[in-house]
DRENPASE-466541 format. One record per residue (C-alpha): residue number from 1; residue in three letters; x, y, z. Coordinates in Angstrom, 1 decimal. Example, Ala and Ser with C-alpha at 12.3 -4.5 7.8 and 13.67 -1.06 7.14 Angstrom:
<num = 1	residu = ALA	X = 12.3	Y = -4.5	Z = 7.8>
<num = 2	residu = SER	X = 13.7	Y = -1.1	Z = 7.1>
//
This chain:
<num = 1	residu = MET	X = 17.7	Y = 117.5	Z = 13.1>
<num = 2	residu = PRO	X = 17.1	Y = 116.7	Z = 9.1>
<num = 3	residu = GLU	X = 19.2	Y = 113.9	Z = 9.0>
<num = 4	residu = SER	X = 17.9	Y = 111.7	Z = 12.4>
<num = 5	residu = ARG	X = 14.3	Y = 111.2	Z = 10.0>
<num = 6	residu = TYR	X = 16.0	Y = 109.7	Z = 6.7>
<num = 7	residu = PRO	X = 16.7	Y = 106.3	Z = 9.3>
<num = 8	residu = SER	X = 13.5	Y = 106.6	Z = 10.7>
<num = 9	residu = ILE	X = 11.8	Y = 106.8	Z = 7.2>
<num = 10	residu = TRP	X = 13.8	Y = 103.3	Z = 6.2>
<num = 11	residu = VAL	X = 13.1	Y = 101.5	Z = 9.2>
<num = 12	residu = ALA	X = 9.6	Y = 101.1	Z = 9.1>
<num = 13	residu = PRO	X = 9.2	Y = 99.5	Z = 5.8>
<num = 14	residu = LEU	X = 11.6	Y = 96.9	Z = 6.6>
<num = 15	residu = LEU	X = 9.9	Y = 96.2	Z = 10.2>
<num = 16	residu = PHE	X = 7.0	Y = 95.6	Z = 8.3>
<num = 17	residu = ALA	X = 8.2	Y = 93.1	Z = 5.7>
<num = 18	residu = LEU	X = 9.5	Y = 91.3	Z = 8.2>
<num = 19	residu = SER	X = 6.6	Y = 91.2	Z = 9.8>
<num = 20	residu = ALA	X = 4.8	Y = 90.0	Z = 6.8>
<num = 21	residu = CYS	X = 7.6	Y = 86.7	Z = 6.0>
<num = 22	residu = SER	X = 6.6	Y = 85.6	Z = 10.0>
<num = 23	residu = GLY	X = 2.8	Y = 85.8	Z = 9.3>
<num = 24	residu = ASP	X = 3.5	Y = 84.2	Z = 6.1>
<num = 25	residu = ALA	X = 5.9	Y = 80.9	Z = 7.5>
<num = 26	residu = GLN	X = 3.2	Y = 80.3	Z = 10.0>
<num = 27	residu = GLN	X = 0.2	Y = 80.1	Z = 7.8>
<num = 28	residu = ALA	X = 1.6	Y = 77.5	Z = 5.7>
<num = 29	residu = PRO	X = 3.8	Y = 75.2	Z = 7.1>
<num = 30	residu = MET	X = 6.6	Y = 72.9	Z = 5.2>
<num = 31	residu = GLU	X = 5.0	Y = 69.4	Z = 3.8>
<num = 32	residu = PHE	X = 7.4	Y = 66.0	Z = 3.9>
<num = 33	residu = PRO	X = 6.7	Y = 63.6	Z = 0.8>
<num = 34	residu = PRO	X = 5.9	Y = 59.7	Z = 1.7>
<num = 35	residu = THR	X = 8.2	Y = 57.5	Z = 3.0>
<num = 36	residu = PRO	X = 9.4	Y = 55.3	Z = 0.8>
<num = 37	residu = VAL	X = 8.9	Y = 51.6	Z = 2.3>
<num = 38	residu = GLY	X = 9.4	Y = 48.1	Z = 1.0>
<num = 39	residu = VAL	X = 6.6	Y = 45.9	Z = 0.9>
<num = 40	residu = VAL	X = 5.1	Y = 42.5	Z = -0.1>
<num = 41	residu = GLU	X = 1.8	Y = 41.7	Z = -0.7>
<num = 42	residu = LEU	X = 0.0	Y = 38.8	Z = 1.0>
<num = 43	residu = ALA	X = -0.8	Y = 36.0	Z = -1.7>
<num = 44	residu = PRO	X = -2.1	Y = 32.1	Z = -1.0>
<num = 45	residu = GLN	X = 1.2	Y = 29.6	Z = -0.8>
<num = 46	residu = SER	X = 1.3	Y = 26.1	Z = -1.1>
<num = 47	residu = VAL	X = 3.3	Y = 24.9	Z = 2.2>
<num = 48	residu = ALA	X = 4.4	Y = 21.8	Z = 3.7>
<num = 49	residu = LEU	X = 4.3	Y = 22.1	Z = 7.5>
<num = 50	residu = THR	X = 7.5	Y = 19.5	Z = 8.4>
<num = 51	residu = THR	X = 9.1	Y = 18.9	Z = 11.9>
<num = 52	residu = SER	X = 12.4	Y = 17.9	Z = 12.5>
<num = 53	residu = LEU	X = 12.6	Y = 15.0	Z = 15.4>
<num = 54	residu = PRO	X = 15.3	Y = 12.9	Z = 16.3>
<num = 55	residu = GLY	X = 15.4	Y = 9.2	Z = 15.5>
<num = 56	residu = ARG	X = 17.5	Y = 5.9	Z = 15.2>
<num = 57	residu = THR	X = 17.5	Y = 3.5	Z = 12.5>
<num = 58	residu = GLN	X = 16.0	Y = -0.1	Z = 12.9>
<num = 59	residu = ALA	X = 16.3	Y = -3.4	Z = 10.8>
<num = 60	residu = PHE	X = 13.0	Y = -4.0	Z = 9.0>
<num = 61	residu = ARG	X = 13.3	Y = -7.6	Z = 10.1>
<num = 62	residu = VAL	X = 15.3	Y = -9.2	Z = 12.3>
<num = 63	residu = ALA	X = 16.0	Y = -13.1	Z = 12.2>
<num = 64	residu = GLU	X = 17.9	Y = -14.9	Z = 15.0>
<num = 65	residu = ILE	X = 18.9	Y = -18.4	Z = 14.2>
<num = 66	residu = ARG	X = 19.3	Y = -21.3	Z = 16.3>
<num = 67	residu = PRO	X = 19.3	Y = -24.8	Z = 15.9>
<num = 68	residu = ARG	X = 15.7	Y = -26.9	Z = 16.5>
<num = 69	residu = ILE	X = 17.7	Y = -30.3	Z = 17.0>
<num = 70	residu = ASN	X = 20.7	Y = -31.1	Z = 19.3>
<num = 71	residu = GLY	X = 24.2	Y = -32.0	Z = 17.8>
<num = 72	residu = ILE	X = 27.4	Y = -31.1	Z = 16.4>
<num = 73	residu = ILE	X = 27.8	Y = -28.6	Z = 14.0>
<num = 74	residu = GLU	X = 29.7	Y = -29.9	Z = 11.1>
<num = 75	residu = GLN	X = 30.5	Y = -27.0	Z = 9.0>
<num = 76	residu = ARG	X = 29.1	Y = -23.2	Z = 8.3>
<num = 77	residu = LEU	X = 28.5	Y = -22.3	Z = 4.9>
<num = 78	residu = PHE	X = 27.8	Y = -18.4	Z = 4.7>
<num = 79	residu = GLN	X = 30.4	Y = -15.9	Z = 4.9>
<num = 80	residu = GLU	X = 30.2	Y = -13.4	Z = 8.3>
<num = 81	residu = GLY	X = 28.4	Y = -10.1	Z = 7.6>
<num = 82	residu = GLY	X = 28.0	Y = -10.9	Z = 4.0>
<num = 83	residu = GLU	X = 24.2	Y = -11.3	Z = 2.3>
<num = 84	residu = VAL	X = 22.5	Y = -14.4	Z = 2.7>
<num = 85	residu = ASP	X = 18.9	Y = -15.7	Z = 0.9>
<num = 86	residu = ALA	X = 16.1	Y = -16.9	Z = 2.2>
<num = 87	residu = GLY	X = 16.2	Y = -20.7	Z = 2.5>
<num = 88	residu = GLU	X = 19.8	Y = -20.5	Z = 2.6>
<num = 89	residu = VAL	X = 21.5	Y = -23.3	Z = 4.4>
<num = 90	residu = LEU	X = 23.7	Y = -21.5	Z = 6.9>
<num = 91	residu = TYR	X = 25.0	Y = -24.6	Z = 9.1>
<num = 92	residu = LEU	X = 25.3	Y = -28.5	Z = 8.8>
<num = 93	residu = ILE	X = 24.4	Y = -30.7	Z = 11.8>
<num = 94	residu = GLU	X = 26.5	Y = -33.8	Z = 11.8>
<num = 95	residu = ASP	X = 23.3	Y = -36.5	Z = 10.7>
<num = 96	residu = SER	X = 24.8	Y = -39.4	Z = 10.8>
<num = 97	residu = THR	X = 22.1	Y = -40.7	Z = 13.8>
<num = 98	residu = TYR	X = 19.3	Y = -38.5	Z = 12.3>
<num = 99	residu = ARG	X = 19.7	Y = -40.7	Z = 9.2>
<num = 100	residu = ALA	X = 19.8	Y = -44.1	Z = 10.9>
<num = 101	residu = ALA	X = 16.6	Y = -42.5	Z = 12.7>
<num = 102	residu = VAL	X = 14.8	Y = -42.3	Z = 9.6>
<num = 103	residu = ASN	X = 16.2	Y = -45.8	Z = 8.3>
<num = 104	residu = ALA	X = 14.6	Y = -47.1	Z = 11.6>
<num = 105	residu = ALA	X = 11.2	Y = -45.6	Z = 11.1>
<num = 106	residu = GLU	X = 11.0	Y = -46.6	Z = 7.7>
<num = 107	residu = ALA	X = 11.4	Y = -50.2	Z = 8.3>
<num = 108	residu = ASN	X = 8.9	Y = -49.8	Z = 11.1>
<num = 109	residu = VAL	X = 6.5	Y = -48.8	Z = 8.6>
<num = 110	residu = ALA	X = 7.3	Y = -51.6	Z = 6.8>
<num = 111	residu = GLN	X = 6.5	Y = -54.1	Z = 9.7>
<num = 112	residu = ALA	X = 3.4	Y = -52.5	Z = 10.3>
<num = 113	residu = GLU	X = 2.5	Y = -52.5	Z = 6.6>
<num = 114	residu = ALA	X = 2.9	Y = -56.3	Z = 6.6>
<num = 115	residu = ALA	X = 0.6	Y = -56.7	Z = 9.9>
<num = 116	residu = HIS	X = -1.9	Y = -54.7	Z = 8.4>
<num = 117	residu = GLU	X = -2.1	Y = -56.9	Z = 5.5>
<num = 118	residu = LEU	X = -2.1	Y = -60.3	Z = 7.5>
<num = 119	residu = ALA	X = -4.6	Y = -58.8	Z = 9.4>
<num = 120	residu = ARG	X = -7.0	Y = -58.0	Z = 6.4>
<num = 121	residu = LEU	X = -6.5	Y = -60.7	Z = 4.8>
<num = 122	residu = ARG	X = -7.5	Y = -63.0	Z = 8.0>
<num = 123	residu = ASN	X = -10.8	Y = -60.7	Z = 8.0>
<num = 124	residu = GLU	X = -11.5	Y = -61.2	Z = 4.5>
<num = 125	residu = ARG	X = -11.6	Y = -65.3	Z = 5.1>
<num = 126	residu = LEU	X = -13.6	Y = -65.1	Z = 7.8>
<num = 127	residu = GLN	X = -16.2	Y = -63.2	Z = 6.6>
<num = 128	residu = PRO	X = -17.9	Y = -66.1	Z = 4.3>
<num = 129	residu = LEU	X = -17.3	Y = -68.5	Z = 7.0>
<num = 130	residu = LEU	X = -19.2	Y = -66.5	Z = 9.6>
<num = 131	residu = ALA	X = -22.2	Y = -66.7	Z = 7.1>
<num = 132	residu = ARG	X = -21.6	Y = -70.3	Z = 7.6>
<num = 133	residu = GLN	X = -21.8	Y = -70.1	Z = 11.0>
<num = 134	residu = THR	X = -18.5	Y = -71.6	Z = 11.0>
<num = 135	residu = VAL	X = -16.9	Y = -69.8	Z = 13.0>
<num = 136	residu = SER	X = -18.1	Y = -67.9	Z = 15.8>
<num = 137	residu = GLN	X = -19.0	Y = -64.1	Z = 16.2>
<num = 138	residu = GLN	X = -16.5	Y = -63.4	Z = 18.6>
<num = 139	residu = GLU	X = -13.9	Y = -65.0	Z = 16.3>
<num = 140	residu = PHE	X = -14.6	Y = -62.7	Z = 13.6>
<num = 141	residu = ASP	X = -15.0	Y = -59.7	Z = 16.3>
<num = 142	residu = GLU	X = -11.4	Y = -60.1	Z = 17.4>
<num = 143	residu = ALA	X = -10.0	Y = -60.0	Z = 13.9>
<num = 144	residu = VAL	X = -11.9	Y = -56.8	Z = 12.6>
<num = 145	residu = ALA	X = -10.1	Y = -55.5	Z = 15.6>
<num = 146	residu = SER	X = -7.5	Y = -56.7	Z = 14.8>
<num = 147	residu = LEU	X = -7.3	Y = -55.1	Z = 11.5>
<num = 148	residu = HIS	X = -8.1	Y = -51.7	Z = 13.0>
<num = 149	residu = GLN	X = -5.0	Y = -52.4	Z = 15.6>
<num = 150	residu = ALA	X = -3.1	Y = -53.0	Z = 12.6>
<num = 151	residu = GLU	X = -4.2	Y = -49.9	Z = 10.5>
<num = 152	residu = ALA	X = -3.7	Y = -47.5	Z = 13.8>
<num = 153	residu = ALA	X = 0.1	Y = -49.2	Z = 14.2>
<num = 154	residu = VAL	X = 0.5	Y = -48.3	Z = 10.1>
<num = 155	residu = ALA	X = -0.1	Y = -44.6	Z = 11.2>
<num = 156	residu = ALA	X = 1.5	Y = -44.4	Z = 13.9>
<num = 157	residu = ALA	X = 5.0	Y = -45.8	Z = 12.3>
<num = 158	residu = ARG	X = 4.3	Y = -43.4	Z = 9.3>
<num = 159	residu = ALA	X = 4.0	Y = -40.4	Z = 11.9>
<num = 160	residu = GLN	X = 7.2	Y = -41.4	Z = 13.4>
<num = 161	residu = LEU	X = 9.0	Y = -41.7	Z = 9.9>
<num = 162	residu = GLU	X = 7.6	Y = -38.4	Z = 9.1>
<num = 163	residu = THR	X = 9.4	Y = -37.1	Z = 12.5>
<num = 164	residu = ALA	X = 12.6	Y = -38.7	Z = 12.3>
<num = 165	residu = ARG	X = 12.7	Y = -37.0	Z = 8.3>
<num = 166	residu = ILE	X = 12.1	Y = -34.0	Z = 9.7>
<num = 167	residu = SER	X = 14.7	Y = -34.1	Z = 12.3>
<num = 168	residu = LEU	X = 17.1	Y = -34.6	Z = 9.8>
<num = 169	residu = GLN	X = 16.1	Y = -31.7	Z = 7.6>
<num = 170	residu = TYR	X = 16.7	Y = -29.8	Z = 10.9>
<num = 171	residu = THR	X = 20.3	Y = -30.6	Z = 10.3>
<num = 172	residu = ARG	X = 20.6	Y = -28.3	Z = 7.7>
<num = 173	residu = ILE	X = 19.8	Y = -24.9	Z = 9.5>
<num = 174	residu = THR	X = 18.6	Y = -22.4	Z = 7.0>
<num = 175	residu = SER	X = 17.7	Y = -18.7	Z = 7.0>
<num = 176	residu = PRO	X = 14.0	Y = -17.7	Z = 7.3>
<num = 177	residu = ILE	X = 14.6	Y = -14.1	Z = 5.1>
<num = 178	residu = SER	X = 17.1	Y = -12.3	Z = 3.2>
<num = 179	residu = GLY	X = 19.7	Y = -10.2	Z = 4.7>
<num = 180	residu = ARG	X = 22.7	Y = -9.4	Z = 5.9>
<num = 181	residu = ALA	X = 24.5	Y = -12.3	Z = 8.8>
<num = 182	residu = ASP	X = 26.1	Y = -11.0	Z = 11.4>
<num = 183	residu = LYS	X = 29.0	Y = -12.9	Z = 12.9>
<num = 184	residu = SER	X = 28.9	Y = -16.4	Z = 13.7>
<num = 185	residu = GLU	X = 28.5	Y = -17.2	Z = 17.5>
<num = 186	residu = PHE	X = 29.3	Y = -20.9	Z = 17.4>
<num = 187	residu = THR	X = 32.2	Y = -22.7	Z = 15.5>
<num = 188	residu = GLU	X = 32.6	Y = -26.4	Z = 13.8>
<num = 189	residu = GLY	X = 32.4	Y = -28.6	Z = 16.2>
<num = 190	residu = ALA	X = 30.3	Y = -26.8	Z = 19.1>
<num = 191	residu = LEU	X = 27.4	Y = -28.9	Z = 20.4>
<num = 192	residu = VAL	X = 24.7	Y = -26.8	Z = 20.1>
<num = 193	residu = THR	X = 21.0	Y = -27.5	Z = 21.8>
<num = 194	residu = ALA	X = 17.0	Y = -27.2	Z = 20.4>
<num = 195	residu = LEU	X = 16.1	Y = -24.0	Z = 20.7>
<num = 196	residu = GLN	X = 18.7	Y = -22.6	Z = 23.0>
<num = 197	residu = GLY	X = 19.1	Y = -19.6	Z = 24.5>
<num = 198	residu = GLU	X = 22.1	Y = -17.8	Z = 22.2>
<num = 199	residu = PRO	X = 21.0	Y = -17.6	Z = 18.6>
<num = 200	residu = LEU	X = 24.5	Y = -19.2	Z = 16.0>
<num = 201	residu = THR	X = 24.1	Y = -15.7	Z = 14.3>
<num = 202	residu = THR	X = 21.7	Y = -13.3	Z = 13.4>
<num = 203	residu = VAL	X = 20.1	Y = -12.2	Z = 10.0>
<num = 204	residu = ARG	X = 19.2	Y = -8.4	Z = 9.5>
<num = 205	residu = GLN	X = 17.0	Y = -7.1	Z = 6.5>
<num = 206	residu = LEU	X = 18.2	Y = -4.0	Z = 5.6>
<num = 207	residu = ASP	X = 16.7	Y = -3.1	Z = 2.7>
<num = 208	residu = PRO	X = 14.0	Y = -1.4	Z = 3.5>
<num = 209	residu = ILE	X = 14.9	Y = -0.2	Z = 6.8>
<num = 210	residu = TYR	X = 12.8	Y = 1.3	Z = 10.0>
<num = 211	residu = VAL	X = 13.5	Y = 4.9	Z = 11.4>
<num = 212	residu = GLU	X = 11.4	Y = 5.2	Z = 14.6>
<num = 213	residu = PHE	X = 11.0	Y = 8.5	Z = 16.8>
<num = 214	residu = SER	X = 9.2	Y = 10.4	Z = 19.2>
<num = 215	residu = GLN	X = 6.5	Y = 13.4	Z = 18.8>
<num = 216	residu = SER	X = 4.9	Y = 15.3	Z = 21.7>
<num = 217	residu = VAL	X = 1.4	Y = 14.2	Z = 21.6>
<num = 218	residu = ASN	X = -0.1	Y = 17.7	Z = 21.9>
<num = 219	residu = VAL	X = 2.0	Y = 18.6	Z = 18.9>
<num = 220	residu = LEU	X = 0.6	Y = 15.5	Z = 16.7>
<num = 221	residu = MET	X = -3.2	Y = 16.4	Z = 18.4>
<num = 222	residu = ALA	X = -3.3	Y = 19.8	Z = 16.9>
<num = 223	residu = LEU	X = -1.4	Y = 19.0	Z = 13.4>
<num = 224	residu = ARG	X = -4.5	Y = 16.3	Z = 13.2>
<num = 225	residu = LYS	X = -7.2	Y = 18.6	Z = 14.7>
<num = 226	residu = GLN	X = -6.0	Y = 21.2	Z = 11.5>
<num = 227	residu = ALA	X = -6.2	Y = 18.4	Z = 9.0>
<num = 228	residu = LEU	X = -9.8	Y = 17.6	Z = 10.0>
<num = 229	residu = ASP	X = -10.8	Y = 21.4	Z = 10.1>
<num = 230	residu = LEU	X = -9.0	Y = 21.6	Z = 6.1>
<num = 231	residu = GLY	X = -11.2	Y = 18.2	Z = 5.0>
<num = 232	residu = MET	X = -7.9	Y = 16.4	Z = 5.0>
<num = 233	residu = ASN	X = -7.5	Y = 13.1	Z = 5.7>
<num = 234	residu = PRO	X = -4.6	Y = 12.9	Z = 9.2>
<num = 235	residu = ALA	X = -4.0	Y = 9.2	Z = 8.3>
<num = 236	residu = SER	X = -2.8	Y = 10.0	Z = 4.7>
<num = 237	residu = ARG	X = 1.1	Y = 8.5	Z = 4.1>
<num = 238	residu = LEU	X = 3.7	Y = 12.1	Z = 3.8>
<num = 239	residu = PRO	X = 7.1	Y = 12.0	Z = 2.6>
<num = 240	residu = VAL	X = 9.9	Y = 11.6	Z = 5.4>
<num = 241	residu = TYR	X = 13.3	Y = 13.1	Z = 4.6>
<num = 242	residu = LEU	X = 16.4	Y = 11.9	Z = 6.6>
<num = 243	residu = ILE	X = 19.4	Y = 14.4	Z = 7.7>
<num = 244	residu = MET	X = 22.4	Y = 12.5	Z = 8.7>
<num = 245	residu = GLU	X = 24.7	Y = 12.8	Z = 11.7>
<num = 246	residu = ASP	X = 27.2	Y = 14.2	Z = 9.6>
<num = 247	residu = GLY	X = 24.5	Y = 16.7	Z = 8.2>
<num = 248	residu = SER	X = 24.3	Y = 15.4	Z = 4.6>
<num = 249	residu = ARG	X = 20.5	Y = 14.8	Z = 3.3>
<num = 250	residu = TYR	X = 20.1	Y = 11.1	Z = 2.2>
<num = 251	residu = ASP	X = 18.9	Y = 11.2	Z = -1.1>
<num = 252	residu = GLN	X = 16.0	Y = 8.7	Z = -0.6>
<num = 253	residu = ALA	X = 12.5	Y = 9.8	Z = 0.5>
<num = 254	residu = GLY	X = 10.8	Y = 7.4	Z = 3.0>
<num = 255	residu = GLU	X = 6.8	Y = 7.4	Z = 4.2>
<num = 256	residu = LEU	X = 5.3	Y = 7.1	Z = 7.8>
<num = 257	residu = GLU	X = 4.2	Y = 3.6	Z = 8.3>
<num = 258	residu = PHE	X = 3.0	Y = 3.4	Z = 11.9>
<num = 259	residu = ALA	X = 1.3	Y = 5.5	Z = 14.4>
<num = 260	residu = GLU	X = 1.8	Y = 4.3	Z = 18.1>
<num = 261	residu = VAL	X = -1.6	Y = 4.5	Z = 19.7>
<num = 262	residu = ASN	X = -0.3	Y = 4.3	Z = 23.2>
<num = 263	residu = VAL	X = 1.2	Y = 7.9	Z = 24.9>
<num = 264	residu = ASP	X = 4.4	Y = 7.5	Z = 27.1>
<num = 265	residu = GLU	X = 3.1	Y = 8.7	Z = 30.6>
<num = 266	residu = ALA	X = 6.7	Y = 9.6	Z = 31.1>
<num = 267	residu = THR	X = 7.4	Y = 11.8	Z = 28.2>
<num = 268	residu = GLY	X = 4.5	Y = 12.7	Z = 27.2>
<num = 269	residu = THR	X = 4.9	Y = 11.6	Z = 23.5>
<num = 270	residu = VAL	X = 4.1	Y = 9.0	Z = 20.9>
<num = 271	residu = THR	X = 6.2	Y = 6.5	Z = 18.9>
<num = 272	residu = LEU	X = 6.1	Y = 7.1	Z = 15.1>
<num = 273	residu = ARG	X = 8.0	Y = 4.7	Z = 12.3>
<num = 274	residu = ALA	X = 8.6	Y = 5.2	Z = 8.9>
<num = 275	residu = VAL	X = 9.9	Y = 2.8	Z = 6.4>
<num = 276	residu = PHE	X = 12.9	Y = 3.9	Z = 3.7>
<num = 277	residu = PRO	X = 14.5	Y = 2.3	Z = 0.6>
<num = 278	residu = ASN	X = 18.2	Y = 1.2	Z = 1.8>
<num = 279	residu = PRO	X = 19.4	Y = -0.5	Z = -1.9>
<num = 280	residu = ASP	X = 23.3	Y = 0.6	Z = -0.8>
<num = 281	residu = SER	X = 22.5	Y = -0.3	Z = 2.5>
<num = 282	residu = LEU	X = 23.9	Y = 3.2	Z = 3.5>
<num = 283	residu = LEU	X = 21.5	Y = 3.1	Z = 6.3>
<num = 284	residu = LEU	X = 22.5	Y = 0.5	Z = 9.6>
<num = 285	residu = PRO	X = 20.6	Y = -0.3	Z = 12.3>
<num = 286	residu = GLY	X = 21.5	Y = 1.9	Z = 15.3>
<num = 287	residu = MET	X = 22.4	Y = 5.1	Z = 13.3>
<num = 288	residu = PHE	X = 21.6	Y = 8.6	Z = 14.8>
<num = 289	residu = VAL	X = 19.5	Y = 10.4	Z = 12.5>
<num = 290	residu = ARG	X = 17.2	Y = 13.4	Z = 12.1>
<num = 291	residu = ALA	X = 13.6	Y = 12.7	Z = 10.4>
<num = 292	residu = GLU	X = 11.6	Y = 15.9	Z = 8.7>
<num = 293	residu = LEU	X = 8.7	Y = 14.6	Z = 8.6>
<num = 294	residu = THR	X = 5.9	Y = 16.3	Z = 6.4>
<num = 295	residu = GLN	X = 2.2	Y = 15.8	Z = 8.6>
<num = 296	residu = LEU	X = 0.3	Y = 18.5	Z = 6.7>
<num = 297	residu = GLN	X = 0.2	Y = 20.0	Z = 3.4>
<num = 298	residu = LEU	X = -1.4	Y = 22.9	Z = 2.7>
<num = 299	residu = ASP	X = -2.2	Y = 24.4	Z = -0.8>
<num = 300	residu = SER	X = -3.7	Y = 28.1	Z = 0.1>
<num = 301	residu = ALA	X = -1.8	Y = 29.2	Z = 3.1>
<num = 302	residu = LEU	X = -1.3	Y = 32.9	Z = 4.4>
<num = 303	residu = THR	X = 2.3	Y = 33.3	Z = 5.6>
<num = 304	residu = VAL	X = 4.4	Y = 36.5	Z = 6.9>
<num = 305	residu = PRO	X = 8.0	Y = 37.2	Z = 6.1>
<num = 306	residu = GLN	X = 9.8	Y = 36.4	Z = 9.8>
<num = 307	residu = GLN	X = 11.5	Y = 40.1	Z = 9.5>
<num = 308	residu = ALA	X = 8.5	Y = 42.0	Z = 9.4>
<num = 309	residu = VAL	X = 7.1	Y = 40.7	Z = 12.6>
<num = 310	residu = GLN	X = 7.6	Y = 42.3	Z = 15.8>
<num = 311	residu = ARG	X = 7.0	Y = 41.6	Z = 19.2>
<num = 312	residu = ASP	X = 5.8	Y = 43.3	Z = 22.6>
<num = 313	residu = ALA	X = 6.8	Y = 42.9	Z = 26.0>
<num = 314	residu = SER	X = 4.1	Y = 40.4	Z = 27.1>
<num = 315	residu = GLY	X = 5.5	Y = 38.1	Z = 23.7>
<num = 316	residu = GLY	X = 2.1	Y = 39.5	Z = 21.5>
<num = 317	residu = ALA	X = 2.8	Y = 39.8	Z = 17.6>
<num = 318	residu = SER	X = 2.2	Y = 42.1	Z = 15.1>
<num = 319	residu = VAL	X = 3.3	Y = 43.8	Z = 11.8>
<num = 320	residu = TRP	X = 3.1	Y = 47.4	Z = 10.2>
<num = 321	residu = VAL	X = 0.7	Y = 47.2	Z = 7.0>
<num = 322	residu = ILE	X = -0.2	Y = 50.3	Z = 5.3>
<num = 323	residu = GLY	X = -3.8	Y = 51.2	Z = 5.7>
<num = 324	residu = SER	X = -6.3	Y = 52.3	Z = 3.2>
<num = 325	residu = GLU	X = -5.4	Y = 56.1	Z = 3.2>
<num = 326	residu = GLY	X = -1.7	Y = 55.3	Z = 2.6>
<num = 327	residu = THR	X = -0.6	Y = 55.3	Z = 6.3>
<num = 328	residu = VAL	X = 1.1	Y = 53.0	Z = 9.0>
<num = 329	residu = GLU	X = -1.4	Y = 50.8	Z = 10.3>
<num = 330	residu = VAL	X = 0.1	Y = 48.6	Z = 13.3>
<num = 331	residu = ARG	X = -1.8	Y = 45.1	Z = 12.8>
<num = 332	residu = PRO	X = -1.8	Y = 42.2	Z = 15.4>
<num = 333	residu = ILE	X = -1.5	Y = 38.6	Z = 14.2>
<num = 334	residu = GLU	X = -1.4	Y = 34.8	Z = 15.6>
<num = 335	residu = ILE	X = 1.0	Y = 32.7	Z = 13.9>
<num = 336	residu = GLY	X = 1.8	Y = 29.4	Z = 14.1>
<num = 337	residu = HIS	X = 4.2	Y = 27.2	Z = 12.3>
<num = 338	residu = ALA	X = 8.1	Y = 28.7	Z = 11.0>
<num = 339	residu = ILE	X = 8.2	Y = 27.8	Z = 7.7>
<num = 340	residu = GLU	X = 11.9	Y = 28.5	Z = 6.5>
<num = 341	residu = ASP	X = 11.8	Y = 32.2	Z = 6.5>
<num = 342	residu = GLN	X = 7.9	Y = 33.0	Z = 6.9>
<num = 343	residu = TRP	X = 5.3	Y = 32.3	Z = 9.8>
<num = 344	residu = LEU	X = 2.0	Y = 30.7	Z = 8.9>
<num = 345	residu = VAL	X = -0.4	Y = 33.3	Z = 9.7>
<num = 346	residu = GLU	X = -3.6	Y = 31.8	Z = 11.6>
<num = 347	residu = ALA	X = -5.6	Y = 35.4	Z = 12.3>
<num = 348	residu = GLY	X = -5.1	Y = 39.1	Z = 11.8>
<num = 349	residu = LEU	X = -4.3	Y = 39.5	Z = 8.0>
<num = 350	residu = GLN	X = -5.6	Y = 38.6	Z = 5.2>
<num = 351	residu = PHE	X = -4.7	Y = 37.7	Z = 1.4>
<num = 352	residu = GLY	X = -4.1	Y = 41.2	Z = -0.3>
<num = 353	residu = ASP	X = -2.5	Y = 43.0	Z = 3.1>
<num = 354	residu = GLN	X = 0.6	Y = 45.0	Z = 2.3>
<num = 355	residu = VAL	X = 3.2	Y = 43.9	Z = 4.8>
<num = 356	residu = ILE	X = 5.9	Y = 46.2	Z = 5.4>
<num = 357	residu = VAL	X = 9.5	Y = 44.4	Z = 5.6>
<num = 358	residu = ASP	X = 12.0	Y = 47.4	Z = 5.2>
<num = 359	residu = SER	X = 12.7	Y = 50.6	Z = 6.1>
<num = 360	residu = LEU	X = 10.7	Y = 50.1	Z = 9.5>
<num = 361	residu = GLN	X = 13.3	Y = 52.5	Z = 11.4>
<num = 362	residu = LYS	X = 12.2	Y = 55.4	Z = 8.9>
<num = 363	residu = ILE	X = 8.3	Y = 55.3	Z = 10.0>
<num = 364	residu = GLY	X = 5.9	Y = 54.7	Z = 12.6>
<num = 365	residu = PRO	X = 1.8	Y = 54.3	Z = 12.8>
<num = 366	residu = GLY	X = 0.7	Y = 57.2	Z = 11.0>
<num = 367	residu = THR	X = 3.3	Y = 57.6	Z = 8.8>
<num = 368	residu = ALA	X = 2.4	Y = 58.5	Z = 5.2>
<num = 369	residu = VAL	X = 4.4	Y = 55.9	Z = 3.0>
<num = 370	residu = SER	X = 5.1	Y = 54.9	Z = -0.9>
<num = 371	residu = PRO	X = 5.1	Y = 51.4	Z = -1.0>
<num = 372	residu = ILE	X = 7.8	Y = 49.4	Z = -3.2>
<num = 373	residu = PRO	X = 7.0	Y = 45.6	Z = -3.7>
<num = 374	residu = THR	X = 10.2	Y = 43.8	Z = -2.7>
<num = 375	residu = GLN	X = 11.2	Y = 40.1	Z = -3.5>
<num = 376	residu = LEU	X = 12.7	Y = 38.3	Z = -0.6>
<num = 377	residu = ASN	X = 15.4	Y = 35.9	Z = -1.0>
//
C-alpha cells in the first residue's frame, strides 16, 4: 500500500504545471513581423501622350509636265529618275513654224506702225487747214478716225506678236518645281498637243515630304479637351516620329502641319498630315510607315506602374497602397493612356502615395507591411 502513494504525489504537480503552460499560451498569442514589400512613391512626372498611327508618305509637291502647244518633240534634255531644278528645260519642241509666226507678227507690227505714222501726219496737216476753213469738218473728222484706227491696229499687231513669242517660248518645256523626274512617257519624234490628258513626265518634290494618317475623331477630341482643361493650346505643333516598315526609326523628326476639318462618315476618322525633312530621299512616295504622334505634353502627370494595377471582374482598376497605420489598403483608381510601362492616373491617387509593386502574392487587405523603396527599370 505505501508504494501506491508515491505516483499520486508526483502526478499532481505535473498536471498543475501542464495546465499552467496551456493557460499562458492562450493568453499570449504569437505576433508575426510586418511583411516587407516593394513600393513606389508617386511623384510628378513629365510625360508625352503619344499615339501610333499607320500612314503613307506623299510627295510635298507634284507637277505633271504637259505641252502648251502642238508640235513634235525634238529633244529630251533630262535624265529619267534624276533631279531637276525649277525652270530647267525638260523638252524641246520643233520650233520652226513658231519662229516664222514671230517673224510674221513683227512684220505686221511694222506695217501697222507705218500706217499709224501716215494717219498722224495727215491729221497734223489738216488741223491748220480746218482753222482757215480750207477743208471741211467731215474730212477732218475722217482723218481723226483714221488715226484712231491706226492706233488700234498697232495695238492689235503688238498683241499678236506677244502671242507668237509666247508660243515660241512654249517650245521649251520647263519644270515649275525642283524635284525628281519620273520616266518620260514620250520620246523624240512624238506628236504632242496642247494641254493633252497624258503628261510627258511628272516631277515630284521629295524634300520635305508629307506623311498622311487617320485618327479617330473621338480620341482627337478627348485630347484637345484635355489640353484645354490644362490651359494648353491644342493647335500647338508637337513633334512626330516615324517607324519604318522594317521596324527601324527614321532619324528625322517631323511636325504636324494639317488636321482635316471634315470627319469621314464611314470610318469616324479625320486625316492628319505631318511634314518631314528628307534630305537623302530615304522616304519615297507611297511608303507605308507608322507615325508616333505626340499630341499632348504633361509637365506634372501622375503615373503608376502597370505591374501594380489589378483588375476586377467588371474591369475596374485598383492598386494596393500603404495606409496611415502601415497596413495594406485597396484603392480603386481611374486610368487613362498607357505610357511605356506606366498608366496615366486620372483619379484615385495623389502624389506621395506609396503603391505596392512587389510581393503582392504574400499580402492582403489589412496586412501589416514594411515598405522597401523599389526602382523599376
